[in-house]
Structure formats: C-alpha cells, structure tokens
C-alpha positions as MATLAB code, in Angstrom:
seq = 'XXXXXXXXXXXXXXXXXXXXXXXXXXXXXXXXXXXXXXXXXXXXXXXXXXXXXXXXXXXXXXXXXXXXXXXXXXXXXXXXXXXXXXXXXXXXXXXXXXXXXXXXXXXXXXXXXXXXXXXXXXXXXXXXXXX';
ca = [
     251.814  113.304   52.119;
     254.524  114.255   54.524;
     254.728  110.900   56.323;
     254.277  112.458   59.771;
     250.665  111.518   60.406;
     249.312  112.659   63.692;
     247.420  109.694   65.128;
     245.159  112.038   67.073;
     243.942  114.035   64.080;
     240.857  111.810   63.746;
     240.130  111.497   67.446;
     237.362  113.223   69.428;
     238.006  116.972   69.845;
     239.278  117.968   73.264;
     236.670  119.049   75.811;
     233.895  116.759   74.512;
     233.518  113.500   76.418;
     233.140  110.278   74.512;
     229.930  108.349   75.327;
     230.475  105.084   77.218;
     230.812  101.955   75.126;
     227.471  100.343   74.243;
     225.354  103.466   74.775;
     223.788  105.459   71.947;
     225.107  108.870   71.062;
     222.748  111.634   72.247;
     221.206  114.033   69.711;
     223.124  117.118   68.621;
     223.149  119.788   71.292;
     222.424  117.482   74.236;
     225.183  116.860   76.753;
     226.576  113.382   77.205;
     225.493  112.078   80.629;
     228.136  110.977   83.133;
     229.431  107.418   83.107;
     226.824  104.890   84.222;
     223.739  107.032   83.597;
     221.505  106.127   80.641;
     220.808  108.611   77.877;
     217.191  109.796   78.119;
     215.042  109.006   75.085;
     214.640  111.763   72.529;
     211.520  112.199   70.394;
     213.050  113.793   67.212;
     209.643  115.404   66.518;
     207.871  112.101   65.856;
     204.282  111.761   67.091;
     203.922  110.142   70.461;
     202.598  106.596   70.235;
     199.258  106.337   71.979;
     197.630  102.893   71.735;
     194.254  104.375   72.756;
     194.082  106.288   69.467;
     194.413  103.044   67.518;
     191.480  101.285   69.175;
     188.468  100.879   66.874;
     185.445  103.140   67.249;
     182.389  101.242   68.511;
     179.214  100.809   66.465;
     177.222  102.969   68.867;
     179.753  105.770   68.508;
     179.568  105.519   64.708;
     175.762  105.769   64.860;
     176.081  108.901   67.004;
     178.694  110.376   64.677;
     176.507  109.786   61.623;
     173.424  111.253   63.340;
     175.386  114.342   64.383;
     176.737  114.718   60.862;
     173.149  114.982   59.553;
     172.586  118.300   61.371;
     173.284  121.251   59.029;
     176.123  123.624   60.008;
     176.908  121.516   63.096;
     178.274  118.776   60.847;
     180.918  121.042   59.277;
     182.097  122.276   62.673;
     182.211  118.748   64.092;
     184.062  117.423   61.038;
     186.832  119.968   61.601;
     186.945  119.153   65.329;
     187.073  115.416   64.676;
     189.585  115.717   61.813;
     192.136  117.945   63.520;
     191.515  117.376   67.226;
     192.539  114.562   69.512;
     190.749  111.278   69.183;
     190.738  107.884   67.563;
     192.609  107.586   64.273;
     189.713  105.943   62.419;
     187.349  108.819   63.298;
     190.014  111.388   62.378;
     190.618  109.744   58.992;
     186.861  109.472   58.326;
     186.361  113.162   59.128;
     189.269  114.185   56.873;
     187.823  112.060   54.044;
     184.395  113.663   54.547;
     185.924  117.149   54.355;
     187.728  116.231   51.128;
     184.492  114.863   49.596;
     182.607  118.025   50.617;
     185.314  120.238   49.069;
     185.191  118.259   45.799;
     181.370  118.473   45.756;
     181.492  122.255   46.241;
     183.982  122.674   43.370;
     181.880  120.489   41.043;
     178.730  122.380   42.075;
     180.337  125.745   41.269;
     181.549  124.492   37.869;
     178.078  123.167   36.988;
     176.415  126.351   38.235;
     178.653  128.490   36.040;
     178.188  126.234   32.995;
     174.403  126.003   33.243;
     174.119  129.659   34.238;
     175.988  130.695   31.099;
     173.807  128.397   28.984;
     170.601  129.827   30.457;
     171.784  133.425   29.978;
     172.708  132.615   26.373;
     169.327  130.980   25.803;
     167.364  133.875   27.293;
     169.303  136.484   25.307;
     167.968  134.942   22.076;
     164.401  136.046   22.847;
     163.423  139.226   20.955;
     161.872  141.008   23.906;
     164.413  139.904   26.512;
     163.746  139.026   30.091;
];
C-alpha cells in the first residue's frame, strides 16, 4: 500500500444522510426521515398478522362446513373458496388437505380404471366370437 490512506474512503457517500443513532436503517430505496422522526414500519412482503385468522373454528361452523361439503359440485367450489380465500387458518388448511386427498383419489381411480379396463379388454378378446 502507499501509506496515504484516506480516512474518508469508508465513510458514507456524500449526499446520503446517515440515519440517527439508535434508529433502524430503512429498506433500500426508501428515504431516511429527518432527525427526530421514526422510520415507518416496512412489510418486506411478509403476510400481515391477523389474530382473527388464528382463532379456532367453532363446532357449529364445522358441522355446517361438513354438511355443505356433502353436496355434489358445490363441495368442490366451496373447497377452492375456503382454501384460497380469506378466512380462518384451520378451515383453509382443512380445505387444502381435502383438495389434495381428492386429487390423489382421482389419480388412483384413473390408474385402476386403465388397469382393469385393459384386463377386461384382454379377457374379452380371447372369446372366439368377440363382443
């Protein structure tokens, strides 16, 4: 090194104010507020905490949910609404789990249908007169 270290080479670039001591640094792209004013909170894209969503679903509501889920076609629509709409977390998680179980059941049903369908076609093709 040349021995002539500039003490300001590691300091804050000119034109950008330094936040007051004891205050957090604002996120990138936000201006630093004037001295004495607090920095507003920033969300960083995290979900907003809502304690109402964490309350448990009542027994009466569960009975209604289960009765509504027994109605054909309506149940699929309601499961999507409950899973991806606003509401209590327990109901949202239950609806997502139900949709996953239904998707797995459909895949298993299609696999069994193809397997047994192929077996039946193979069995019927063995008859001399065909069907």
